[in-house]
PAZAPA-4460 file (N, C-alpha, C; in steps of 0.05 Angstrom, whole numbers, plus 32768, in hexadecimal, padded with zeros to 4 digits):
% residues 76
    n_x    n_y    n_z   ca_x   ca_y   ca_z    c_x    c_y    c_z   seq   type   mol
   80EF   8024   8010   80DB   8014   8004   80C7   8027   7FF5     1      M     A
   80C1   8020   7FDD   80B1   8031   7FCC   8096   8035   7FD7     2      E     A
   808B   8020   7FE3   8070   8021   7FF0   806F   8037   8005     3      L     A
   8085   803A   8014   8085   8050   8029   8083   806B   801B     4      I     A
   8093   806F   8006   808F   8088   7FF7   8073   808C   7FED     5      E     A
   8068   8077   7FE4   804B   8078   7FD7   8039   8081   7FF1     6      L     A
   803D   8075   8008   802B   807B   801D   802E   8099   8026     7      A     A
   8045   80A4   8021   8049   80C0   802A   803D   80D5   8014     8      Q     A
   803C   80CA   7FFA   8035   80DE   7FE5   801B   80D8   7FD7     9      T     A
   8011   80C0   7FDA   7FF9   80B9   7FCA   7FE0   80C6   7FD4    10      A     A
   7FCE   80C8   7FC2   7FB3   80D3   7FC8   7FA1   80BD   7FD3    11      D     A
   7F9B   80C0   7FED   7F8B   80AD   7FFA   7F6D   80B4   7FFB    12      F     A
   7F64   80C6   7FE9   7F4A   80D1   7FE9   7F34   80BE   7FDF    13      S     A
   7F3C   80AA   7FCF   7F29   8098   7FC4   7F36   807D   7FBE    14      S     A
   7F24   8068   7FBD   7F30   804E   7FB5   7F3E   804E   7F99    15      P     A
   7F31   805E   7F87   7F3D   805E   7F6C   7F59   806C   7F6C    16      A     A
   7F5D   8081   7F7E   7F76   808F   7F80   7F8B   807C   7F8B    17      A     A
   7F83   806D   7FA0   7F97   805A   7FAC   7F9F   8045   7F98    18      I     A
   7F8B   8039   7F8A   7F90   8025   7F75   7FA3   8030   7F61    19      E     A
   7F9E   8047   7F57   7FAE   8053   7F40   7FCA   8058   7F49    20      E     A
   7FCE   8060   7F62   7FEA   8067   7F6C   7FF9   804B   7F6D    21      A     A
   7FEB   8036   7F77   7FFA   801B   7F78   8000   8011   7F5C    22      I     A
   7FED   8015   7F4B   7FF2   800B   7F2F   8009   801A   7F21    23      K     A
   800A   8034   7F25   801F   8042   7F19   803B   8039   7F24    24      Q     A
   803B   8036   7F3F   8054   802C   7F4A   805C   8011   7F3E    25      L     A
   804A   8000   7F3D   804F   7FE4   7F34   8058   7FE6   7F15    26      A     A
   804B   7FF7   7F05   8052   7FF8   7EE8   806E   8004   7EE6    27      A     A
   8076   8017   7EF7   8091   8022   7EF6   80A6   800D   7EFA    28      R     A
   809F   7FF8   7F09   80B2   7FE2   7F0F   80AE   7FC9   7F02    29      N     A
   809B   7FCA   7EED   8097   7FB2   7EDC   8089   7F9C   7EEC    30      G     A
   807A   7FA3   7F02   806D   7F91   7F12   804D   7F95   7F0F    31      L     A
   803F   7F84   7F1C   8021   7F85   7F1A   8017   7F90   7F35    32      G     A
   7FFF   7F99   7F33   7FF1   7FA6   7F4A   7FF2   7F93   7F63    33      F     A
   7FED   7F7A   7F5F   7FED   7F65   7F74   8007   7F63   7F82    34      G     A
   801D   7F68   7F75   8037   7F66   7F82   803A   7F7B   7F98    35      D     A
   802E   7F91   7F95   8030   7FA7   7FAA   8018   7FA4   7FBE    36      Y     A
   8001   7F9B   7FB3   7FE9   7F99   7FC5   7FED   7F87   7FDA    37      Q     A
   7FFA   7F6F   7FD6   7FFE   7F5A   7FEA   8011   7F66   8001    38      A     A
   8027   7F73   7FF8   803A   7F7D   800C   802D   7F93   801D    39      V     A
   801E   7FA5   800F   8013   7FBC   801D   7FFD   7FB2   8032    40      A     A
   7FED   7F9E   802A   7FD8   7F94   803B   7FE5   7F86   8054    41      R     A
   7FF9   7F75   804F   8007   7F69   8066   8012   7F7B   8079    42      L     A
   8022   7F8F   806F   802F   7FA5   8080   801B   7FB4   8090    43      A     A
   8004   7FBB   8085   7FF1   7FCD   8091   7FDE   7FBE   80A3    44      V     A
   7FD5   7FA7   809B   7FBF   7F99   80AA   7FCB   7F82   80BA    45      T     A
   7FE2   7F76   80B1   7FED   7F5F   80BE   7FE3   7F44   80B3    46      G     A
   7FD4   7F45   809E   7FC8   7F2F   8090   7FC7   7F31   8072    47      T     A
   7FC6   7F1B   8066   7FC5   7F1A   8047   7FA8   7F19   803D    48      N     A
   7F96   7F18   804E   7F79   7F17   8045   7F6B   7F2F   8050    49      V     A
   7F56   7F35   8042   7F44   7F4C   804B   7F36   7F57   8034    50      G     A
   7F29   7F6F   8039   7F1A   7F7B   8022   7F2E   7F87   800F    51      P     A
   7F26   7F95   7FFC   7F37   7FA0   7FE8   7F4E   7FB2   7FF5    52      S     A
   7F63   7FB3   7FE8   7F79   7FC2   7FF2   7F72   7FE0   7FF6    53      I     A
   7F60   7FE9   7FE5   7F57   8005   7FE7   7F49   8009   8002    54      H     A
   7F38   7FF5   8009   7F2C   7FF6   8023   7F3F   7FF6   803A    55      A     A
   7F51   7FE4   8039   7F66   7FE2   804E   7F75   7FFD   8052    56      D     A
   7F80   8007   803B   7F8F   801F   803E   7F80   8038   8042    57      L     A
   7F67   803B   8039   7F59   8052   803D   7F4D   8054   805A    58      S     A
   7F4C   803D   8067   7F43   803C   8084   7F59   8048   8095    59      C     A
   7F70   8049   808D   7F87   8052   809E   7F91   806C   8095    60      F     A
   7F9A   807B   80A7   7FA6   8095   80A0   7FC1   8090   8096    61      W     A
   7FC9   80A2   8083   7FE4   80A0   8075   7FFA   8098   8088    62      R     A
   7FFB   80A4   809F   8012   80A0   80B2   8012   8083   80BC    63      E     A
   7FFA   8078   80C2   7FF8   805C   80CA   8001   8049   80B3    64      R     A
   7FFA   804E   809C   8003   803F   8085   8021   803F   8083    65      V     A
   802D   8057   8084   8049   805A   8082   8059   804B   8099    66      R     A
   804E   804D   80B0   805A   803F   80C8   8059   8022   80C4    67      R     A
   8043   8018   80BC   8041   7FFA   80B6   8054   7FF0   80A2    68      G     A
   8058   7FFF   808C   806C   7FF8   8077   8086   7FF8   8081    69      L     A
   808D   800D   8091   80A8   800F   809D   80AF   7FF7   80AF    70      E     A
   809B   7FEE   80C0   809E   7FD8   80D1   80A4   7FBE   80C2    71      R     A
   8093   7FBB   80AD   8095   7FA4   809B   80B1   7FA4   808F    72      F     A
   80BC   7FB9   8084   80D4   7FBB   8076   80EB   7FB5   808C    73      Q     A
   80E9   7FBE   80A3   80FE   7FBA   80B9   80FF   7F9D   80C0    74      A     A
   80E7   7F8F   80BF   80E7   7F73   80C8   80F0   7F61   80B1    75      A     A
   80F1   7F6C   8099   80F7   7F5F   8082   810B   7F4B   807F    76      G     A
***
């Protein structure tokens, strides 16, 4: 899953860096930011609602984000 790769390599140092990484991934695949945001939020937090995706992802360490995405993919 591309989001797992992103969680392993993306810059988590700022909201802008997280947003840019997701936008670049979406653009490479001809999709929009929201297409990835919803999946990432659900995998990491277990819900589709919450603060900005940047807040959700920056609150968690890279490893926790990756594990959440892998669990989501396996349940898929």
